[in-house]
C-alpha positions as CSV (number, residue, x, y, z in Angstrom):
1,M,-0.2,0.0,0.0
2,S,1.1,3.3,-0.9
3,T,2.1,6.0,1.9
4,T,-1.0,8.2,1.0
5,A,-3.2,5.0,1.5
6,V,-1.9,4.4,4.9
7,D,-2.3,7.8,5.7
8,N,-6.1,7.8,4.8
9,V,-7.2,4.7,6.9
10,L,-8.3,4.3,10.6
11,P,-8.2,1.2,12.6
12,P,-11.7,0.1,13.6
13,K,-12.2,1.5,17.1
14,G,-15.5,2.8,17.2
15,K,-17.4,4.7,14.2
16,P,-15.8,7.7,13.1
17,K,-17.8,11.1,13.0
18,W,-18.3,10.7,9.1
19,L,-20.5,7.6,9.3
20,R,-22.8,9.1,11.7
21,V,-26.1,9.5,9.8
22,K,-28.9,12.4,10.6
23,L,-32.4,10.9,10.3
24,P,-33.9,11.2,7.2
25,T,-36.8,13.9,7.4
26,G,-38.4,16.3,4.5
27,K,-41.7,16.2,3.3
28,K,-41.1,13.6,0.6
29,Y,-39.6,11.1,2.3
30,T,-42.4,11.6,5.1
31,Q,-45.3,10.8,2.6
32,L,-43.4,7.8,1.1
33,R,-42.8,6.5,4.4
34,G,-46.5,6.6,5.6
35,L,-46.9,4.9,2.3
36,V,-44.9,2.0,2.8
37,D,-46.3,1.4,6.2
38,K,-50.0,1.8,5.1
39,Y,-50.0,-0.7,2.1
40,D,-46.9,-3.0,3.8
41,L,-44.6,-2.0,1.2
42,H,-40.9,-3.7,1.1
43,T,-37.9,-1.8,-0.1
44,I,-34.7,-2.5,0.5
45,C,-34.3,1.2,1.9
46,T,-36.2,0.4,4.8
47,S,-35.1,-3.4,5.3
48,G,-31.6,-2.7,4.9
49,S,-31.7,0.8,7.1
50,C,-29.9,2.7,4.2
51,P,-28.5,5.6,5.2
52,N,-29.1,7.5,2.3
53,M,-32.6,6.8,2.2
54,G,-34.1,10.3,3.1
55,E,-32.3,11.8,0.1
56,C,-33.2,9.4,-2.3
57,W,-36.7,9.2,-1.5
58,G,-36.7,12.9,-1.8
59,E,-35.3,12.4,-5.4
60,G,-38.0,9.9,-6.0
61,T,-35.8,6.8,-6.5
62,A,-36.2,4.0,-4.5
63,T,-34.8,0.0,-4.6
64,F,-37.0,-3.3,-4.3
65,M,-35.7,-6.8,-3.7
66,I,-37.4,-9.6,-5.4
67,L,-37.5,-13.5,-5.2
68,G,-37.7,-13.8,-1.5
69,N,-35.4,-12.5,1.4
70,I,-33.4,-16.0,1.9
71,C,-30.1,-16.2,-0.5
72,T,-28.7,-19.7,-1.8
73,R,-25.1,-18.0,-1.0
74,S,-23.5,-17.1,2.3
75,C,-21.3,-14.0,1.3
76,G,-19.3,-13.0,4.4
77,F,-20.2,-9.4,4.1
78,C,-23.9,-9.8,3.2
79,G,-26.8,-9.4,6.0
80,V,-29.4,-11.3,4.0
81,K,-30.2,-14.8,5.5
82,T,-28.9,-18.0,3.9
83,G,-30.9,-21.3,3.3
84,R,-33.4,-22.9,1.4
85,P,-35.4,-20.4,0.0
86,E,-39.3,-20.2,-0.6
87,S,-41.0,-20.9,-3.6
88,V,-41.0,-18.7,-6.4
89,D,-43.9,-16.1,-6.1
90,W,-45.5,-15.3,-9.4
91,A,-47.5,-12.5,-8.5
92,E,-44.6,-10.9,-7.2
93,P,-43.7,-8.6,-10.4
94,E,-47.2,-7.3,-10.3
95,K,-46.7,-6.5,-6.6
96,V,-43.6,-4.5,-7.1
97,A,-45.1,-2.7,-10.1
98,R,-48.0,-1.6,-8.0
99,S,-45.9,-0.6,-5.0
100,I,-43.9,1.9,-7.6
101,K,-47.0,3.2,-8.6
102,I,-48.3,3.9,-5.1
103,M,-45.3,5.4,-4.1
104,G,-45.0,7.5,-7.4
105,I,-41.2,6.2,-7.9
106,K,-39.7,7.9,-11.0
107,H,-36.4,5.7,-11.0
108,A,-36.7,2.2,-9.8
109,V,-33.8,-0.1,-8.5
110,V,-34.4,-3.5,-8.5
111,T,-32.2,-5.7,-6.9
112,S,-32.7,-9.9,-5.9
113,V,-31.0,-12.5,-3.8
114,D,-29.0,-15.4,-5.3
115,R,-31.4,-18.2,-6.6
116,D,-28.8,-20.9,-7.8
117,D,-31.8,-23.3,-6.4
118,L,-33.8,-22.9,-9.6
119,K,-33.2,-24.0,-13.0
120,D,-33.4,-20.3,-14.3
121,M,-31.6,-18.6,-11.6
122,G,-34.7,-16.6,-11.0
123,S,-33.9,-14.9,-14.5
124,I,-37.8,-15.1,-15.5
125,I,-39.2,-13.5,-12.4
126,W,-36.8,-11.1,-13.3
127,A,-37.8,-10.3,-17.0
128,E,-41.6,-10.4,-15.8
129,T,-40.9,-8.0,-13.0
130,V,-39.3,-5.6,-15.4
131,K,-42.2,-6.1,-17.8
132,A,-44.7,-5.4,-14.9
133,I,-43.1,-2.1,-14.2
134,R,-43.3,-0.8,-17.6
135,R,-46.8,-1.8,-18.2
136,M,-47.8,0.0,-14.7
137,N,-45.3,3.1,-14.6
138,P,-44.5,3.8,-18.0
139,E,-42.8,7.0,-17.4
140,T,-40.2,5.2,-14.7
141,T,-36.6,4.5,-15.5
142,L,-35.1,1.2,-14.6
143,E,-32.0,-0.3,-13.1
144,T,-31.3,-4.2,-12.5
145,L,-28.8,-5.0,-10.0
146,I,-28.4,-8.6,-10.8
147,P,-26.8,-11.5,-9.4
148,D,-24.1,-13.4,-11.8
149,F,-26.7,-16.0,-12.9
150,Q,-23.3,-18.1,-12.7
151,G,-22.6,-16.4,-15.8
152,V,-25.1,-18.4,-17.9
153,E,-25.7,-16.3,-21.1
154,T,-29.3,-17.6,-21.6
155,H,-30.5,-16.3,-18.0
156,L,-28.4,-12.7,-19.1
157,D,-30.1,-12.6,-22.2
158,R,-33.8,-12.3,-20.5
159,I,-32.4,-9.3,-18.6
160,L,-30.9,-7.7,-22.0
161,E,-34.3,-8.3,-23.9
162,V,-36.6,-6.5,-21.6
163,A,-33.5,-3.4,-21.7
164,P,-33.5,-1.7,-18.3
165,E,-32.0,1.8,-18.9
166,V,-28.9,0.4,-16.4
167,I,-27.8,-3.1,-15.9
168,S,-25.5,-3.3,-13.0
169,H,-23.7,-6.3,-11.1
170,N,-21.3,-5.4,-8.1
171,M,-17.4,-7.0,-7.9
172,E,-18.1,-6.1,-3.8
173,T,-14.0,-6.6,-3.8
174,V,-10.7,-6.7,-5.0
175,K,-9.7,-9.9,-6.8
176,R,-7.4,-11.3,-3.6
177,L,-10.2,-11.1,-1.1
178,T,-13.1,-12.6,-3.4
179,R,-12.9,-15.8,-2.4
180,E,-13.2,-14.7,1.3
181,V,-16.2,-12.0,0.8
182,R,-18.1,-13.7,-1.7
183,I,-17.7,-17.3,-1.2
184,Q,-19.6,-18.9,-4.3
185,A,-18.5,-16.0,-6.7
186,K,-15.7,-15.6,-8.9
187,Y,-14.1,-12.6,-9.6
188,E,-13.6,-13.2,-13.5
189,R,-16.8,-14.5,-14.0
190,S,-18.1,-11.0,-12.5
191,L,-16.3,-9.5,-15.0
192,E,-17.2,-11.3,-17.7
193,V,-21.1,-11.1,-17.0
194,L,-20.5,-6.9,-17.1
195,S,-18.6,-7.4,-20.4
196,Y,-21.1,-9.5,-21.9
197,L,-23.9,-7.4,-21.1
198,K,-22.0,-4.2,-22.6
199,Q,-21.0,-6.3,-25.7
200,N,-24.7,-7.3,-26.2
201,G,-26.5,-3.6,-26.3
202,T,-26.8,-2.9,-22.3
203,N,-26.9,1.1,-22.9
204,R,-25.4,1.4,-19.5
205,T,-23.4,-0.7,-17.1
206,K,-22.3,-0.4,-13.4
207,S,-20.6,-2.3,-10.5
208,G,-19.8,-1.5,-6.9
209,I,-17.2,-2.2,-4.4
210,M,-16.7,-1.5,-0.9
211,L,-13.8,-0.8,1.1
212,G,-12.4,-1.7,4.7
213,L,-11.8,-5.3,4.3
214,G,-8.2,-5.2,4.2
215,E,-7.7,-4.2,0.4
216,L,-4.6,-2.2,-0.8
217,E,-5.3,1.1,-2.6
218,E,-3.0,-0.7,-5.5
219,E,-5.7,-3.3,-5.4
220,V,-8.7,-1.0,-5.8
221,I,-7.0,0.6,-8.6
222,N,-6.4,-2.6,-10.2
223,T,-10.1,-3.4,-9.9
224,M,-11.6,-0.1,-11.2
225,E,-9.0,-0.8,-14.5
226,D,-10.3,-4.2,-14.7
227,L,-14.3,-2.6,-14.5
228,R,-12.8,0.0,-17.4
229,K,-11.5,-2.8,-19.5
230,A,-14.8,-4.5,-19.5
231,E,-16.3,-1.1,-20.7
232,V,-18.3,-0.6,-17.3
233,D,-19.7,3.3,-17.3
234,V,-20.5,3.5,-13.5
235,V,-19.2,2.6,-10.3
236,T,-19.9,3.1,-6.5
237,I,-17.2,2.8,-3.8
238,G,-18.0,2.8,-0.2
239,Q,-17.4,1.8,3.5
240,Y,-18.0,-1.7,4.4
241,L,-19.5,-1.9,7.8
242,Q,-20.2,-5.3,9.2
243,P,-24.0,-6.5,9.6
244,S,-23.2,-8.7,12.8
245,K,-20.5,-10.5,14.9
246,K,-21.1,-13.5,12.3
247,H,-20.0,-11.5,9.7
248,L,-16.5,-10.3,8.1
249,P,-14.8,-7.6,10.6
250,V,-14.1,-4.0,9.5
251,K,-10.6,-4.0,9.0
252,E,-10.1,-0.3,8.5
253,F,-12.3,2.9,8.3
254,I,-11.3,4.7,5.2
255,L,-10.9,8.8,5.1
256,P,-13.0,10.9,3.5
257,E,-9.9,12.3,1.5
258,Q,-9.1,8.8,0.4
259,F,-12.5,8.1,-1.5
260,K,-12.2,11.6,-3.0
261,K,-9.0,10.2,-4.4
262,Y,-10.5,7.0,-5.6
263,E,-13.2,9.5,-7.4
264,E,-10.8,11.5,-9.2
265,I,-8.6,8.4,-10.5
266,G,-12.1,6.7,-11.6
267,L,-13.1,9.9,-13.8
268,K,-9.5,10.3,-15.3
269,M,-10.0,6.5,-16.0
270,G,-13.0,7.3,-17.8
271,F,-15.9,6.4,-16.0
272,R,-19.2,8.4,-16.7
273,H,-20.1,8.4,-12.7
274,V,-18.4,7.7,-10.0
275,E,-19.9,7.7,-6.8
276,S,-17.3,7.5,-3.8
277,G,-17.7,8.2,0.0
278,A,-18.3,6.2,3.5
279,L,-21.9,6.5,3.1
280,V,-22.1,5.3,-0.8
281,R,-24.3,2.3,-1.2
282,S,-24.8,0.5,-4.8
283,S,-28.1,2.6,-5.5
284,Y,-26.8,6.0,-4.2
285,K,-27.8,8.7,-6.9
286,A,-29.2,5.8,-9.3
287,H,-31.5,8.2,-10.9
288,K,-28.3,9.9,-12.1
289,H,-26.8,6.9,-13.8
290,I,-29.1,6.6,-16.7
291,H,-27.6,9.8,-18.1
């Protein structure tokens, strides 16, 4: 690690001040929160206690998770339950589309657990969800934050066919740490998925990584370079926070000036957008990434 990178991290001894979040406020947030509670709508924003919920909702953006809340993978960073998922709810596409309509969402992000238990790995429900949202909310733009579908092109093609404005798939971490952080995933396979999407007509591709797991500055830059080689348009870089004591520990807190440095490096590399900061999450400022 370079001297600069050493200077720009802190050992994990209590959350630093820049990770303390104010409670979301504002008329738009209050209105949407009321609708979510009244109609029992499910968003990642609320279930994941996202620090940017107030800001995103104020801009008309929200994130929805499909295919249940039990994942077939057991990533060391993720707070989603691992186990045997429930059966597919074929009414889910209409439910998500209805939620978006009720909330008046201008830009929706859809994500899901991994469903390696299904023959189609959930790609059919993915495509049907996009179609349902388009039917019920023709003015709403879409980002699909997809799993790797084990790199199977047939499944990826289903997402390409429904043509969301942005297709994203997260690398999550650097190559050296992938086996530890994303146990059933592969660094090269994720890059191949992103490259395949771009080569086959996706207008905008996007990926995200989190820092504080022991990665080196050089490794972060190498990952960004790999993403550019795969023609990825947008990258998000944020601070990893441990969901529970069972998950991987935070090795270090990245200082704001280091996040700023990565932003500047990424823009020089040619990314259209670089969202880099301690509180940045995959969907942060997502509505801007379609441009």
